[in-house]
C-alpha positions as CSV (number, residue, x, y, z in Angstrom):
1,M,7.8,-15.0,-1.0
2,A,9.5,-11.5,0.3
3,S,6.7,-8.9,0.9
4,A,6.8,-5.3,1.1
5,L,4.2,-3.3,2.8
6,V,3.3,0.6,2.0
7,L,1.8,3.0,4.7
8,G,0.2,6.1,3.9
9,E,-2.5,7.8,4.5
10,R,-5.2,9.6,2.5
11,G,-3.7,13.3,0.6
12,C,-0.1,12.0,0.6
13,G,0.6,11.4,-2.5
14,L,0.4,7.7,-2.2
15,T,-1.9,7.0,-5.5
16,T,0.7,9.2,-7.7
17,F,3.6,7.3,-5.7
18,V,2.3,3.7,-6.8
19,G,1.8,5.4,-10.5
20,L,5.0,6.6,-10.9
21,L,5.9,2.7,-9.4
22,Y,4.4,1.4,-12.1
23,T,5.9,3.5,-14.6
24,A,9.3,2.9,-13.6
25,Q,8.4,-0.8,-14.4
26,V,7.1,-0.6,-17.2
27,R,9.9,0.9,-18.2
28,L,12.3,-1.0,-17.3
29,G,9.9,-4.1,-18.3
30,T,10.3,-2.8,-21.7
31,E,14.3,-2.0,-21.3
32,H,15.2,-5.8,-20.1
33,A,12.3,-7.4,-21.5
34,D,12.8,-11.3,-20.0
35,E,15.1,-9.9,-17.1
36,F,11.9,-7.9,-15.4
37,R,9.0,-9.3,-14.6
38,F,5.8,-8.0,-13.6
39,H,2.1,-9.7,-12.7
40,A,-0.7,-9.1,-11.0
41,D,-4.3,-10.1,-10.5
42,R,-6.7,-8.3,-13.5
43,D,-8.2,-5.8,-10.7
44,S,-4.9,-4.5,-9.6
45,I,-3.3,-4.2,-13.3
46,L,-6.6,-2.2,-14.3
47,R,-6.8,-0.1,-11.4
48,M,-2.7,1.1,-11.9
49,E,-3.2,1.1,-15.4
50,A,-6.1,4.3,-14.9
51,V,-3.2,5.6,-13.0
52,Y,-0.6,5.2,-15.6
53,G,-3.0,6.6,-18.2
54,E,-3.5,9.5,-16.0
55,L,-0.3,10.6,-14.9
56,G,1.0,9.9,-18.7
57,A,-1.9,12.7,-20.0
58,G,0.1,15.1,-17.8
59,R,-3.0,14.5,-15.4
60,F,-2.7,14.0,-10.9
61,P,-4.9,10.9,-10.0
62,A,-8.0,12.6,-9.6
63,A,-7.6,11.6,-5.4
64,D,-6.4,9.1,-3.2
65,V,-7.5,5.2,-3.4
66,D,-9.3,4.2,-0.4
67,W,-6.9,2.1,0.5
68,E,-8.5,0.5,3.3
69,R,-11.0,-1.0,1.5
70,N,-9.0,-1.6,-2.1
71,L,-6.1,-3.7,-1.5
72,L,-3.8,-3.4,-4.3
73,S,-0.9,-6.5,-4.7
74,F,1.4,-7.1,-7.6
75,V,4.9,-9.2,-7.4
76,F,7.4,-7.9,-9.3
77,G,11.3,-9.6,-10.1
78,F,14.7,-9.3,-11.6
79,R,16.4,-12.5,-12.9
80,R,19.7,-12.6,-10.6
81,G,22.6,-12.5,-12.8
82,H,21.1,-11.2,-15.7
83,V,20.6,-7.5,-15.3
84,A,23.7,-5.7,-15.6
85,W,23.3,-3.3,-12.5
86,F,21.2,-6.0,-10.7
87,A,23.4,-8.6,-8.6
88,G,20.9,-9.7,-5.5
89,G,20.4,-13.1,-4.6
90,G,17.5,-15.5,-4.2
91,G,15.5,-17.0,-6.7
92,S,16.3,-21.1,-7.4
93,G,19.2,-21.4,-9.3
94,E,21.0,-19.7,-11.7
95,H,18.0,-18.4,-13.3
96,G,15.7,-17.5,-10.8
97,F,14.1,-14.4,-10.1
98,S,14.3,-12.3,-6.7
99,A,10.9,-11.4,-6.3
100,V,9.1,-9.2,-4.4
101,R,5.3,-9.1,-3.5
102,F,4.3,-5.6,-3.1
103,Q,1.2,-4.5,-1.3
104,V,-0.5,-1.4,-0.8
105,G,-3.1,-1.2,2.0
106,G,-4.4,1.1,4.7
107,M,-4.6,0.7,8.3
108,P,-6.4,2.7,10.2
109,A,-5.3,3.9,14.0
110,E,-8.7,2.2,15.8
111,V,-7.7,-1.4,13.6
112,V,-3.9,-0.8,14.5
113,S,-5.0,-0.1,18.1
114,E,-7.3,-3.4,18.8
115,L,-4.2,-5.8,16.6
116,R,-2.3,-4.7,19.1
117,D,-4.3,-5.5,22.1
118,H,-6.5,-8.2,21.8
119,D,-5.7,-11.7,19.4
120,A,-7.8,-12.2,16.6
121,V,-8.5,-14.2,14.1
122,L,-7.2,-13.3,10.4
123,D,-7.4,-14.1,7.1
124,G,-4.3,-14.8,4.8
125,T,-4.7,-11.4,3.7
126,T,-4.4,-9.6,6.1
127,L,-1.7,-12.4,8.2
128,R,0.5,-11.1,4.6
129,L,0.6,-7.9,5.5
130,L,1.1,-7.7,9.2
131,K,3.7,-10.1,8.5
132,S,6.1,-7.8,5.5
133,P,9.5,-7.8,6.6
134,I,10.0,-4.5,3.8
135,Q,8.0,-2.0,5.2
136,L,8.1,1.6,2.8
137,P,6.5,4.4,4.9
138,I,5.1,7.4,3.2
139,V,6.1,11.3,4.2
140,D,4.4,13.9,2.8
141,G,7.0,16.0,1.7
142,A,4.4,19.0,1.8
143,W,3.9,18.3,5.4
144,L,7.8,19.9,6.2
145,V,7.3,22.7,7.2
146,P,10.0,24.8,8.7
147,D,7.7,26.3,12.0
148,R,7.0,22.8,13.5
149,S,4.7,24.0,15.9
150,S,2.0,25.9,13.6
151,T,-1.1,23.8,12.3
152,A,0.3,22.8,9.1
153,G,1.9,20.2,11.1
154,L,-0.6,18.7,13.1
155,P,-1.2,16.3,9.7
156,L,2.4,14.6,10.1
157,A,2.7,15.1,13.7
158,R,-0.8,12.9,14.3
159,Y,0.9,10.7,10.9
160,D,3.8,10.3,13.2
161,Q,1.9,8.2,16.2
162,H,0.3,6.2,13.4
163,L,3.2,5.1,11.7
164,A,5.2,3.8,15.2
165,A,2.2,2.1,16.4
166,T,1.6,0.0,12.9
167,L,5.7,-0.2,12.9
168,D,5.2,-2.1,16.7
169,L,2.2,-3.9,15.3
170,L,4.5,-5.3,12.3
171,H,7.2,-5.5,14.8
172,K,4.6,-8.4,16.7
173,F,3.7,-10.7,14.1
174,L,7.1,-11.0,13.0
175,A,8.5,-11.6,16.3
176,A,5.8,-14.2,16.2
177,D,7.2,-16.2,12.4
178,R,8.5,-19.6,12.8
179,D,11.1,-18.2,10.1
180,R,14.1,-16.8,11.8
181,R,15.1,-15.5,8.4
182,A,11.7,-13.8,8.3
183,R,12.5,-11.7,11.8
184,Q,13.6,-8.3,10.5
185,M,12.7,-5.4,9.3
186,F,13.5,-3.6,6.6
187,P,12.3,1.0,6.5
188,L,12.5,2.0,3.1
189,F,11.5,5.7,3.5
190,V,9.2,7.6,0.8
191,V,9.0,11.6,0.7
192,T,6.6,12.2,-1.8
193,K,6.2,15.3,-3.0
194,F,9.8,16.4,-3.2
195,D,9.3,18.9,-5.4
196,R,7.2,20.9,-3.1
197,I,9.0,21.3,-0.2
198,R,9.9,24.9,0.5
199,P,13.5,26.0,0.2
200,D,13.5,27.0,3.7
201,S,12.6,23.3,4.4
202,L,15.0,22.0,2.6
203,R,17.6,24.6,4.0
204,A,16.8,24.0,7.7
205,L,17.2,19.6,6.6
206,E,20.6,20.7,5.1
207,A,19.3,19.3,2.1
208,P,22.3,19.2,-0.7
209,E,21.5,20.9,-4.2
210,G,21.0,19.4,-7.3
211,P,18.6,16.2,-7.8
212,S,18.4,14.2,-4.9
213,S,19.1,11.0,-7.8
214,E,22.6,12.9,-7.8
215,W,22.9,12.8,-3.6
216,T,25.4,10.3,-1.9
217,P,24.4,7.4,0.4
218,E,25.6,10.1,3.2
219,D,23.6,13.0,2.5
220,R,20.1,10.9,1.9
221,K,21.2,9.7,5.2
222,S,21.4,12.4,6.9
223,V,18.5,14.5,5.7
224,G,16.7,11.2,6.6
225,T,17.7,11.1,10.2
226,R,16.7,15.2,10.5
227,I,13.4,14.4,9.4
228,L,13.2,11.4,11.5
229,S,14.1,13.8,14.4
230,G,12.3,16.5,13.9
231,Y,8.9,15.7,12.2
232,L,8.9,11.6,13.1
233,P,10.3,11.7,16.9
234,A,7.3,8.4,18.1
235,T,8.8,6.9,14.7
236,R,12.4,7.5,14.9
237,D,12.7,6.3,18.7
238,F,10.4,2.8,17.7
239,L,13.6,2.7,14.8
240,L,16.2,3.4,17.7
241,R,15.4,0.2,19.7
242,S,18.0,-2.0,19.8
243,S,17.1,-5.4,18.5
244,H,14.7,-7.6,20.7
245,D,12.3,-10.1,20.6
246,G,14.6,-11.7,17.8
247,V,13.8,-8.8,14.9
248,R,16.4,-7.2,13.4
249,M,16.0,-3.9,12.5
250,A,18.1,-2.7,9.2
251,E,19.2,0.9,9.3
252,P,16.6,3.1,7.4
253,A,16.9,3.9,3.8
254,W,15.1,6.9,1.7
255,Y,14.3,7.4,-1.2
256,F,12.3,10.8,-2.8
257,S,9.6,11.2,-5.1
258,G,8.0,14.3,-7.6
259,V,7.0,15.3,-10.7
260,K,7.7,18.3,-12.4
261,T,4.7,20.6,-13.2
262,E,3.9,23.9,-14.7
263,E,0.3,25.8,-14.1
264,R,-2.0,26.1,-17.3
265,G,-4.8,28.8,-16.4
266,D,-6.1,27.8,-12.9
267,E,-4.9,23.9,-13.7
268,L,-1.7,22.2,-12.4
269,R,-0.4,20.0,-14.9
270,I,2.7,17.0,-14.9
271,L,5.3,18.1,-17.5
272,R,6.2,14.6,-19.6
273,R,8.5,13.8,-22.0
274,R,9.9,10.9,-24.2
275,I,11.8,7.8,-23.1
276,S,13.4,7.9,-26.5
277,P,12.6,9.4,-29.8
278,T,10.8,6.3,-30.8
279,S,8.6,5.5,-28.0
280,G,6.0,7.1,-25.8
281,W,5.7,9.3,-23.6
282,E,5.9,9.0,-19.4
283,P,5.3,11.9,-17.1
284,D,9.1,14.0,-16.0
285,Y,9.7,12.0,-12.6
286,P,13.0,10.8,-11.1
287,F,13.2,7.2,-13.0
288,E,16.4,6.7,-11.2
289,E,14.8,7.2,-7.9
290,F,12.5,4.7,-8.7
291,K,15.0,2.4,-10.3
292,G,17.2,2.7,-7.2
293,L,14.0,2.0,-4.7
294,L,13.2,-1.3,-6.9
295,T,16.9,-2.5,-7.3
296,H,17.2,-2.0,-3.5
297,L,13.5,-4.2,-3.0
298,G,15.1,-6.8,-5.5
299,E,18.2,-7.1,-3.4
300,L,16.5,-7.4,-0.4
301,A,14.5,-10.7,-1.2
302,G,17.6,-12.6,-1.8
303,R,18.1,-12.1,2.3
304,L,14.5,-13.3,2.5
305,P,12.8,-16.3,2.0
306,V,11.6,-16.3,-1.4
307,E,10.7,-18.5,-3.9
308,A,11.2,-18.5,-8.0
309,I,8.9,-17.4,-10.4
310,D,9.1,-19.6,-13.6
């Protein structure tokens, strides 16, 4: 089964992103019934439902979860050939699902360093994390400041070094995989708090006007390239390496997450909207961005070793 690993640090909006991704999956599951499936263990469901409830009530989650100790994992899949916009491969036969195991887990810098430099006996869960061919690095949009020499840019500079080292570690484990089809890396960057990026930062990135869901693929690539060059040089250098050790590096893809908010007294609240005149509430977020991300993940599942969900 294809595996996707989310990489982020505390405070970067990781918990809100996971909650919005779950919100999008709930909507897709409702609108497409048996053509889209989602399942997780009881503990993961309870945790996602708690975040989902907060967002649906117009509140931000209290704080980012300690993902280093609380790994979250779930599986979703599209039935191949049955969802109008989805034509991805994978599954077993015409009625199979293109499935992705989605994992969220923190990897501290000292752990990454230890695993890179020394052989270790690893449990199955850790090995699954380290052999994830799809990576979703989270970039905090609030850290994209025009003056990168200021102290406000330091958290992103530290994150850049850690992210590059983590991707290099994943590369090492993928290169050792016996299945040549698994020796691929698909980096899908997610910029969180897109609504909080300063206008002067957007101008410096030459970002088009309007919501990101209306940008062309060329716009996304250009903005992403400028983010890598201006804010994540160590990560950029890693991605620019030519294929080696038998691992193929795909071109990065970019997605942008955020929510619409309003101030109520001293509190910042998330605006809500109805999905339809007769349905319940959901946070006001870029659903099309998340639908595009989930679709992309489903399509990648067709290029990697997968197993059907019956």
